[in-house]
N, C-alpha and C positions, 0 to 999 in steps of 0.2 A: 116386397117387390117379387112379381111372378118369375119362376125359371122359365124362360122360352127356350125353344129348339132353334138353332139356326142351320143354314145350309153349311155342307163342308166348306164350301169355296169361300164362304164369308165369316166363319168363325174362327176365333183362336183354336189353332191345330190341336187335335185329341193327343198329338204325338208330344206335346208340351208338358201334358200330366205324366209323361213318364220320364222327365227330366230329373237327373240325379240332384238338381239344385233344390232346396227345400221351398216349395210353395210356388213354383212357376206357374201354376195352373190353378191357383187359389180362386180365382175371381172368374174362373170359368163359370160357375153357375150363374152368374149374375149379368152375363152378357147379353145384350140384345143383339138382335140382327144388326150387322155393320150398316147394310144400307139403310136402315131407319135411323141409326143414329147420324148417319151421314145427313138426313134429312131433318134430324132434331125432331123427329116423331114417335110415337108410341108403336111398338112392333105390331102392324097388322096384317103381316104377309100371310100369303096363301099356304106357305109350309106351316103354318101355326094350325090351320084349321083342321077340326077333327082329329087332334092329335092331344095327349095329355101333357098338359103344360109342364108337369112336373117329371116328364120322362125327357132329360136333357140329351142325351146322346145314345145311339143304339149300343145295347151291350154286346160285344163281339170279341171279347177278350178270351182268350184260352187260358188254360191252367198254366202252360209253359211260358206262353207271352206275359202273363201276370207276374210269373215268377222272375223272369228276364227283366222286367220294367221295375220291379220292387229292388232287385238287387242294383239295378242302376240308380234306383232313388237313393241307395244307402252308400254305395262307394264313391267316395269323393274326397273332400280335402282332409278328412280325418285319418286316411290311411297313410298320409305322409308322417304323422307322429306318433303312430303306434310303436314303432321300433325305440323312439325317445321315451314315451311313457313305460316302456316294458323296461327298458336300462334303469331309468331313474327308480321306478317302484318296487323292481326286483322281479325275479322271474315267477314269484308267487302270487305277483299281481295279475297273472293271466286269468287266475280265477274270478277276479273282479271283472275283467274284461269278458269271459264267457259267461258270467252270471248276469252282468247287464245285457248281455246279448238276448238271454233267455228272458228277462224281464220285460226288454222291449218288444220280444216276439209275442208275450203275453198282452202287453198294452194294444199291440197291434189287434190282436184278437178281440179286444175288448171295443175297439173302435169300431169293428166288423158288427159286433152284438149290438151296440147302439145305433148302428145304421140299419140292424135286421129289425131293432123293435119301432123304429121310424122311416119305412122307405122315402119319404119325402124329403129327409136330410139329405144335403149334396156335398158339404163340405166339414171341416173340422169346425169352423165357427158356427155351422147350424148344429152341431152336435151340443156345443155350448150353450147354443140358445135352448136346445129343448130340455137341457138338463136344469139350467139356472136362468133362463129367461135372458132380457136384454143384457144383464149384467154377465150371463156366462158368454155372450157373443162378443162383448167388449172385452172382457179378460182374454179370450181365446185369439180375438184379433190383434190386442196389444202385444201378447207373447209371439204371436206370427211374424207381425211385421218387424218387433225387436230382433227374432231371430235372423230376419232375412237381411237387416241392415248390419248386424254384427258378423254375420258371414261374409258380407260383402267386404266389410273392414279387413277380415282375415284373409280372404282371398288377394285383396290389394296388398296386403303386407308379404304374402306368398309371392304375388308379381313381382314385387321390389327386390326381396332376397333373390331371386332366381336370377332376375335380370343382372344383378352384381356379378354373378358368377359368368353368366352367358357372354358379358362384355366386359370380362377381366381385362384391365389394362388400357381400355377405352378412356380418353379425356375429352370430355363435351362440357362446354360452358356457354351460359346465354347471357349477353352483357345485360347488367342490371337485375338480373336475377340472382339472389343469394342461396344457390341450391347446389348440391353435390351432381356429380355426373348419374350416378344411382336414382337420383331422384328426380332430375330432369328427363332421363329417359323413360321412368316410369309413368310421370306425368303426361309424354308425348303418347305412351301405351295406351294410358286411359283415354286421352284425347281422340284417340283412332277409335275406340269402342264407343265413344259418346253419341255420336249420330244414329246409334242402334236404338237408342232410347226414343227417338223420335219417329220412328216407324210404328204406324198406327195398324197395319195390318200385321199382326204378329206370325199368321201362318207362314210369313216370306223369311222368318229367322227361326223357324222349328226345327230346321235341320242343325242348329247350335245344340238342340238336344242330344243329338246323335254323336256330335262332335265331342261334348264333355265326358260323354261316357267312354268314348274312343281314347281320349287322352288319358283317363284314369287308368284303363287297361293298359295302355302304353308304359305309364309309370311304373306298375307292378312288374310287368313283363321285364322293363329295363333291369330293375333291381334283381331278379331272377338271374338273368344273364351276367350281371355283375359278379354274382356269388359263383357261377358256374365256369365263366370264360375271364373274369376280371383279373385273375391272379393274385386273390386275396384269400386268406385263410379264415375260416369262421370258426376261431378258437377263443374269441374271448370270452373272458369269465363275466357273468352275470349275476349280481349280488341276489341273496334270497328274497329279502324282504326289507324294503325300506318304509317304515310307518309313517315318516314324517312327511313323505312326499306324496302319499296317497290321495289326501284331499286334492291336490293340484292336479294330479294324473287322472283322477275320476273325471273330472271335467273334460279331459280330451278323450277318454274312452266312450263316455256320454255322446259328446258331439258326432263321435263316429258311427252311431247308431242314429243319429236325426234324420228323420225321414218321414215324419208321422202326419204332417200336415197336409201331404198329398195323397196319402193311404185311402181317404174316402173315395177321391177320384178314381183310384184305382180298384176299389171295391164295386163302386157303381159301372166300371166299365167292363166286368166280368161277364161273360154268359152266364155263369152259375156261380153266384155269390157265397153259395154254402161251401164253397171249396176254398174261401179266403183264408181260414184259419189255417188250413195245410199250407197254402202258399207263403203264409208267413212264417210258419215253421222252416219250410225249406230254404226260403232266402235268407233268413237271419242265421241258419245253420251254416249256410255255404258263404257269407260274409264274415260270419264270426271266425270259421276256418280260414278264412283268407287272411283276415287281420291277423290271427295268431301266428300262422306261418310267416308272415311278414315282419311281424314284430320280432319273432325268435330271430328269423334270418338277419335283419339290421342290427339287432343288439349283438349278436355274435359275430358279425363282419366286423363293426367298428367299436363296439364296448363305450366306455366312458366318452369317447369323443364323438358319438352318433350326434348328430344335428337334431333339431325339432323338425325338420324336414328332410327326410332320409335323402332327397335328391342333393341335397348339398353336401352329402358324406361321400358321394361316390366320387371315383377317380375322376378328375376334371379333364384328362386327355384321351378318355376313353369314347368311342362312337356312341354306345350307347347311354353312356352319360348325357351326352348332348341332346340325344333323342329326349330322355327323362327331364331334362331341363327346360327343352322347349315346349313338350307337352305340360309341364307346368306353368309356363310363363301364358301359353294359349289358353289354358283352362278357364283363368278368371276373365279372359276377354269373351269368352263364351257365355259367362254368366249374367253378366250386368243386364242386358235386356230383358232376359228371362226372368229373374230375380225380381226386377222391377215391374214385372207384368200386372201382379197382382193391385198392388198401388194404384199403378196408373190408370187400369182400368175402371176401379173403383173412384178414382178421382175424377175421372171424365164424367161419370155418372152421376157424381154429385154438383156439377156443373149446371148453371141456369140452362133449361131448352131455348132460351132466348140468343144464347151465344152461337155464332157460325161455327161450322167445322173448322175453318181454319184458325179461330180464335181457341177453341178448344185444343187444337193440336199444339199452338203456341204454349198455352199453359201448361199442358201436359208434357211438353218437351222442355219447356223452361225449368220447370219445377225439378224433373228429373235429372237435368243438367246440373242444377244447383247442388241437388243431393248427392250425384256423382263426385262433383266436387269436394263437398264435405267428407266424403269417406274418403278419396284421397288425401286431403289434408290431414284426416285422422290417421289414416294408415302411415303415413310419412312422420307424422308427428309420435307415434306410439309403434315403432316398427319392432314390437316383440311377438312374434307369432305365437310362442306356445303359451304365453300369459294370457294373449288376448282370445285364444281359441278355447283355452282352457275355462277362460271366463264366461265365455259365449255357453259353453257345456253345463257348466255349473249353474248360472244363473237363469238361463233361458230353456236350453233344451231338456235339462231334467224336468223341467215343468210340463213341457209339450208331450215328452217321451213317456214319462212315469207317472207324475203326478196328477195333472188333468184327465188322462183317459181313465184313472182309476176311480177319481171323483166324479166324473161323468157317467160312469157306469154305476157306480153306487146310486147316484140320485135319480138316474132313468129306470134301475131295476129294482127300485127301494122296495115296492110292496111285495117283489116275489125272490128277492135275493136271500141265498140261504146264509146261516150263520156262518160257516166255513169260509165262503166265499167273501163275505162281509169284512171278516177278520183277515184274510189275504189281502185285500185291496187297501184296507185301512194300515195295515203294515207297510206296504208298498208305498203308501203316502208318506208315511212315516220315515222311511228309509230313504227315499227320494227327497223329503225335505232336508234331512241330516245331511246327505250327501251334497245337495245343492248349498246349505248354509255354510257348511264347512269347507267346500269347494271354492264357493265365492269369495269367504274371507281369505283363504289360502293364496288365490291366483291373482286377487286384489292387492294382497300385501306383496307379492312378488312383482305384480306390475309396477307398484308404486316405487319398489326399491330400484328396480332397473331404470325407472324414468329419473328418479333422483341421482342414480350412478351415472346415467348418460349426460344429466346437465352439469353436472359437478366436474366432468373431465374436458 
């Protein structure tokens, strides 16, 4: 399918490309002009004439803008769990956190090199297709949508956990519904966000991108304020190393760096793509420093009692805690429509052209609503944030951030790749596979144990 440029007023806002949530703009390069979709026609608008159909959007992003966008993509749900991961893995596990940051920065660099070798590529899935043909695209797309789905389940669990604290002491029952107060409130919150899935003009919700980034910054600032003004002493002892828990926490660390599926969009938006590697270095260095500081701060403040979500460990009566809790509650509600965007757009394009615009909207909105309700059901049935997040990181994110970029680069660069680079990337694939397998087994076991324990009580 040709990649056609669309007017700014009619296309998915480019701001969505800088959404912190993974993949919010994944289908951008496959969007036809909205006006033509509305009429069920092939795009033949005047704005296409005389332009390279492969040039999707004007590249006007500066170095600083690209850095801010990449940092915004990376900082998200993962920051909540870094203190918990450090406390459980021991302070020496910070070297794993930093090492994974270096590896993920390098894999970001590899994606840029793959795009440089084939300028027609526009997305992560395109790179997969260039490397391994149709099977590469299918594999990439499978992991992309799996990560989006599992991330949304994690966001909904986080929503549920923080709503419990926000509405402590509140009793709410619905006749005929065998649900607790927290489950009912979570369901209501998700239902409030559900209509956003029916919006066809995604530019109207692109402001949610900035909202998500703002919420993440509020959470970090609130933790810092708690440490300075909260009357707590950062004098808890952190164990040196707990090898038994390293596989499980590695998934939490990896998920914190997951953002690679939208990096190709960022690369294509840069005025000078040759600086993409420098953008990756600066961005990952900044995020790694933030994660390290937050991890040590949270672990020293709360010690073994630190929650898998740092906001739930903060003193509930403090004003800054209420800000952090509400920021964590509002964050998932800014994510649903943006995360669903790639699937929704692809679904609409695969529908027969004979269908009316209204019918397509009903199908798109209906499928989105069903998926969101499934996500809600899973989140309420498996309310174990740290285990689900760790499983997501070990099962999916490690492939997207470490294994696939190296595999794509080796295949695309095979005729010219040096022996040292070949060994390096094969080593990263092996290391990523080892972390993924061990982390998946460990987090899956912990999740099953938690489920059995919950059902036995």
